[in-house]
N, C-alpha and C positions, 0 to 999 in steps of 0.2 A: 507718912504711913507707919512710922515707927512709934506708934502709940501703945500705951498700956493695954488698951482694948485689943489692938491688933496682936500683941504678944499673947494675950489669953486666947483669942480665937485661933490664932495660928497654932499655938500649942495644942489646943483642944482638937483642932482638925488634924494637926500633925499626928496626934495620938490615934485618930481614926484613920490611919493610913496604911493599912496593908490589906489589900483585897485581891480579888481575882476577876473572873468574868463579870462583866457589867450587867446587872439585872435589877429590876425593881423589886419592891416588897411583894410578899405573897398576896394573892387575890383576897378581897374582902371576905371575911368569914372563915378563912383558912387559918387555923391556929399554927403558930410557930412551934417547932419541936423544942422540947426541953433539952438543953445541952448539958452533957455530963463532962465532956472534955473541952479544953480550950479550943476556940475556933481556929482552924488552920488558915493561914494567910497565903493567898496566891495572887498573881498578877496577870493581866492580859499579855499575851506573847507579842513581841515586836514582829513587824511584818516584812522587814527587809530581807535581802538574800543571804546575809551573813549571820552565823552564830556570833555571840557577843562574849568578850572577855573583860575582866575588870581587875584592877590592882590598886592598892592605896600607897601613898607616900607621906612621910612625915617631913615637913619642911621647917627649917630653923634659919632665921636671918639674924645672925649675931650682931649685925651692925644697926638693927632697927629695934629700938626700945619699945616694948609693948605699951600702947597708949592706954589700955584699960587696966593693966597691972604693971605700973612702972617698976623698973629694976629687973625685968625679965626680958630676954630676947623674944621677938615675935615668932610664935610657932603656929603652923597651920597643918591641918590634915586635908589631903585632897584624894580624890579617886580618879583614875583614868580608865575610861570605858573605850573599847576599841573592837574593830572587826577581828574575829578569831578564826583560826584555821579549822577548829573543831570544837564541839561541846565538851565541857568538863564539869566537875562537881560545882553546882551552883553556889554563888556567894551569898552571904547573909545580907538581908535588907538593911539592918542596923547593927552596929557593933554591940556586943552583949550587954555592956553596962549602959550604953545609950538606950538600948531596948528596954532595960529595966526602968530607967528614968521615965520613959514615955508610957510604959505600961501603967505606972502609978497615976500619971496624969490622965491617961485614957479612961481609967476607971471612973474618974470624976466627970470627964467630958461626956462619956457615953452612958453614965449612970448604970454601970455594970460592975460586977466584982473584978478585982484587980487581975485575976487569973482567967477571965472570960475569953481573952484573946491570946494566942501564942505569938507574942511579939518576938521573943528570942529565937523561935524556930523559923521565922519568915525567911524565904529565899527568893532571889530575883532571877530573871532569865538572863544571867550572865555567869560565865564560868570563872571561878577564882583562879587568876593567873593563867588563863587558857593560852595556848600557843597563838602567836600573832599571825594573822593572815597578811601575806605580802603580795597577794595576787593583783592588786590594783596600784602597786607602788606607793608613793607618798599620799597621805590622806589630809584633807582639810581638818583643821582643829577648831572645835567650838568650846567656849568656856561657859559654864553654868554657875550662876550665883543665886542661892536660895533667898527666901524672904526673911525678914527680921525674926530672930528667935528660932528659926526652923533649920534643922540639920540638912546637910546636902543630900542625904538619902531619899528625901521625900519628893524629889523630882525624878525618881528612877524610871518611871514608865516612859517619859519622853526621851530621857537620856539613852535608855536602851534602844528605843526606836531609831534615834539618830545613828547610834553605833552600828545597828544592824544594816543601815543603809550606806555604810562606808565611811562614816565620820569618826574621828577620835574626839571624845567628849571629856572634858576635865571639869569636875565638880569640886567646889571648895567650901569648907566650913569656916565661918568667920569667928574665930575663937573669942570667947567671953561675951560675944553678942548672941551666938547660938545658945539655946538652953543647955546643951551639953555637947562637948567634943571629947571623944575618947582617943587617947594617945597610946602608943605601944607600951606594953607593960601594965596595962590596967589603970593608968592615970586618967582621970576625967576632969576637964576644966568646965566648971559650971558658969552660967551667965553671971557676969560681974560688970554692971553698968555704972558709969559715973553719974553724979547728980544731973538732973535735967537742967538746961537743954543739952542733950548729948547727940542730937542729930548731925551737926556739922562734923563732930569727931567721928561718928559712925560712918558717915559718907566718905570722909578722907581716908579712914582706916581701910574700908572696903576697897577703895581704889588702889591703895598701896598693897593690899593683900593680892589682888589680881595681878598687879605688876610683879610681885614676888613670884607668883605662879608662872608668869611668862618667862621670868629669868630661869626658873627651874626647868621649864620645857626646853629652853635654849641649851642648857647644860646637858639635858638628856639627849637632845638631837646631836650633840657633839660627842656622844659616846661616854659621857660621865654620868655617875649616879647621884642625883640630887637628894636621895633619901638620907635623912640625918642619921639613921641607924645602920646605913650600909646594907640594907636588905636587897637581895637579888630581885630584879624586875624581869618580866617576861622577855626572852631573847628577841631582839629586833624591834622592840617598842619604839626606841628613839629614832630608828631608821625610817619609820613610816610617817613621822611628823612633818607636815608641810607648813612651816611657820611663815610662809609667804601668803597663806590663805587662812587667816584666823577670824572667827566670828565670836560673838558673845550674846548671850541672852540671860534673862533672869526673871524671877517672879517677885512682884511687890518691890521690896527694897532692893532685890537683886536686879530688877529691871532698871531701877534708878542707877545702880552700879554700872550696868552695861553702857548707859549713856555717858555717865561720868568718866568712865575709862576711855571711851572713844574720843572724848574731848582732849585728853592729855596724852594719849598713846596711839600713834598712827599705825602701830602693828595690827590693831583690830580694825578690820575692813568693813564689817557690817554688824549691826546689833538689833536687839529686839527687847521691848519692855512689855512684860505681861502684867498689866494692871497696877503699875507702880506710879504714884503721884510724883512727878518730877520736881515739883517745887517744895517738897517736904523739907522742913527745917529752916526755911527762909521766910522773912516777914512778908515779902511780896515775891511773886514768881520772877520778876526781873532781877532780883538780887542773886538768883541761882545762876552760876556761870554757864552751865550747859543749856539752860532755858534761854538765857539772854543771848547767847552766841549761836545756838543751834549747831547742827552738824553738817558736814559737807560730804558724808558718805551714807550708804543705805541704812535706813532705820525703819523698823516696823513697830507701831503702837497697836497693842491688842488689849482692849479693855473689856470690862464686864458690866452688866447691869447692876444698879444699886450701889455702886461704889464711887460714883461721881458726886458733885455738889448736890445737896438737897436730896440725896438718895436716888439720883438718876443715873444714867449710864455714864461711864467715864470715856469721853472722846475729846478730840481737840476742839470741838465746838461747845463743850460743857465745862471742861476743866481749864482754868486760866493758864496753868503751867504747861499743859499739853498744847494749848492754843498758841502761846508765844513761841514755844519750841518749834511748833509746826511752821509758823510764820518765818522764823529765822533760819530754818534748815534748808539747805540748797541741794542736798543729795536726794537720791531716790527715796520716796517715803510713801507709806500707806497707813491708814487708820481703820482698824477692824474692831467690831464690838459683838459681844454675845449677850443680847438683852436679857435672856432668861437665865444666864449663868451668874455666878457670883465670884468673889475674890479667889476662891480656891478651886474654881473650875479648871485652872491652868496647870495644876499639879496633881499628884496621885490621889488626892481626896475625891476627885470626880469619879474615879473608878471604885474607890475603897468604901466610901460611905454607903453607896447603894449595895455593895456586897454585905456590909454589916446589917443593912435593913432586911436582908433576906433571913437573918438568923436571930435578930432581936430588935426591939423597938429603939430606934435612935431618936433622941429628943428632937422634936420638930424644929425648934429654934436653931439647933445646930445645923440641921439640913438647910434651912432657909438662909442662914448667914454664911454658909460655906460654899454650897454648890447650886442653890436655887432650884429651879424647876426644869432646867434644860434636860433634854433627853440624854441620859448618861452614855449609852453606847454610841449614839450618833455624834455627839460632840467630841468624843475621843477619836472617832474616825476623822472628823474634821480637823482636829488639832494635828493628827498624824499626817494630814495633807498639807496644811498651810505652814506649819513650822519648818518641816524639811524643805518645802518648796522655796521658802525665803532663802535659806542657806544654799540650796541647789542653784538658785539664780545668781546669787552674789558671790559665792565662793567657787562654784563650778561652771558658771556661764551657761546655765540652762534656763532660759526665760520661761516663766509660767504665766498662767491666766490669773489676773487679779481683778475679779468682778464678782458680783452676786451670782450664786450658782444654785440651781434647784437640788443639787446633790448635797449641798451644805446649808440647809435652810435656817440653821441656828445662828449664823454669822451675818452681820450687816456690814457692808462696805461703806464706811462713812466718807472716805475719800481715797 
């Protein structure tokens, strides 16, 4: 999945990533209003019982040489989203310099002027450093890894949803693979890839990144501050981390990362792959360790239409790497598919591109290649059902129903 084409589409869709209520384009014959000010960006509200807080950390591993830029210690930026005691000033969607980078790309992807959308002013439904809610005691922890080239902020809708339901969600930027990662003090690390083939290096680096994050969470739970700059974190944040109940999920390359991490680190109890081809970077699927060995713990495959072999749906019956992984995995497993969705149905694009369509003409090929024709509002409700349900079952012991449902007609249960 880490192809040049994916990078370009990911960046383009990533640039079309700040929207609000999900709605379709205006009725035929109704002219779109001429916009004089940048389009304000909004997001659908999370549906759980808790307000959401968020804070970011700068992690530095002095003992790990950065594989993309040798001679530098490996640095990461992560965000922690958590149930909050009350609402506070909303946090930014993207850091300011990252927003500037994506605004420039968005102008190209959306075929709009660079200032058509107010990227820098976008805010999420999470309070910046809001007070931590301790009402439910320790909370399960879920790790989120984004797709190749995509910053961690572009999965904010589902991340906020999970946090509103009582999870602590940790998102990570994979430095020098993401298009831009902004560090404290205004320093930006732009994408710096080695010559191809870089897939094995990228996969190994992502696994090491997630394990670095797990180490930082362990220190935080012990009452230490893992932030490299010594910034104060919300009081009590470490005390609510239940590191005996850790899950992982990711989109595209991030879904691959979730499986790869589970193979080598038993701290992660359950994982989910949102449309990531597990065999990426290997000559044959059997050469990939996690594909060849499978997993003995719960894992959910959730694919889209049009992203599998020959432009069909990605399922364990169509994709060889998913098929072998399925055959070799002995833990709880399910395979779901969204036939009318596309690769970016699983992250913020599914809400945001339809929002843009209400205000200006989005290139049809961008729509077709990123979110397809699935009903935007309905599939978001469905994702808000199945993604939390998976973690509820395997991190909280709340079994759910896993079969086709008339309430969620856009999803097919492959197995």
